[in-house]
C-alpha positions in Angstrom: -0.1 -0.2 0.1 1.4 3.5 -0.9 1.5 6.4 1.7 -0.8 8.1 -0.9 -3.3 5.1 0.0 -2.5 5.1 3.7 -3.1 8.9 3.8 -6.0 8.9 1.9 -7.6 6.2 4.1 -6.8 7.9 7.4 -8.2 11.1 6.3 -11.5 9.3 5.4 -11.8 7.5 8.5 -11.5 10.7 10.3 -14.0 12.5 8.5 -16.2 10.0 8.6 -15.8 9.5 12.7 -14.9 12.8 13.7 -16.0 15.6 11.5 -19.5 14.0 9.5 -21.3 16.6 7.8 -18.6 19.2 8.9 -16.6 20.9 5.8 -13.4 19.6 5.5 -11.5 21.6 3.2 -8.8 22.5 5.7 -8.1 19.2 6.6 -4.9 18.7 5.0 -1.6 16.7 6.2 -0.7 19.3 8.6 -4.2 20.3 10.4 -3.4 20.1 13.9 -6.0 17.6 15.0 -5.4 17.2 18.5 -5.2 21.1 19.3 -8.2 22.0 17.4 -10.4 19.0 19.0 -10.6 17.1 16.0 -9.7 14.4 17.9 -10.1 14.3 21.4 -8.8 11.3 24.1 -11.5 8.9 23.5 -11.6 9.7 20.0 -7.7 9.0 19.9 -8.0 5.5 21.7 -10.3 4.4 18.8 -7.8 6.3 16.0 -5.2 4.0 17.2 -8.0 0.4 17.6 -8.9 1.2 13.8 -5.2 1.6 13.0 -3.8 -1.5 14.9 -6.5 -3.2 13.2 -6.7 -1.8 9.7 -2.5 -1.8 9.0 -1.9 -4.4 11.7 0.7 -2.7 13.4 1.2 -2.3 17.4 2.8 0.6 18.7 4.7 0.5 22.2 3.0 2.8 24.8 5.4 5.4 24.5 3.7 6.3 20.7 0.7 7.2 22.6 1.8 10.5 22.8 0.4 13.2 21.2 3.2 13.9 18.5 2.4 11.3 16.7 -1.1 11.6 16.6 -0.9 15.6 15.8 -1.6 15.6 11.9 -2.7 13.4 9.3 1.1 13.2 8.0 2.2 12.6 11.9 0.0 9.6 11.6 1.1 8.4 7.9 4.2 8.5 9.1 3.8 6.1 12.4 2.1 3.3 10.6 4.7 3.3 8.2 7.5 2.5 10.6 5.4 -0.2 12.3 4.6 -1.6 9.3 5.9 -5.3 8.1 4.8 -4.4 4.5 7.0 -1.8 2.9 5.1 1.3 2.1 6.1 2.7 -1.4 
């Protein structure tokens, strides 16, 4: 799966789960998901669950910090780091 595919899937998930019915034109790769309130602590748990199920990745406790989930770009990079299949 390419980086673009992963980014598109994660963006679609965020839009469907956290922004349904809202204008998502500002949701770029570097948009501050946590700072803006798009994703809260419960939303972060749901997102992590989605990532582990969809991409068969697991994360260390230390990686649950907000820096790794601050933006779509950061989330994609985290998934790529833990992917068992090379991302192109």
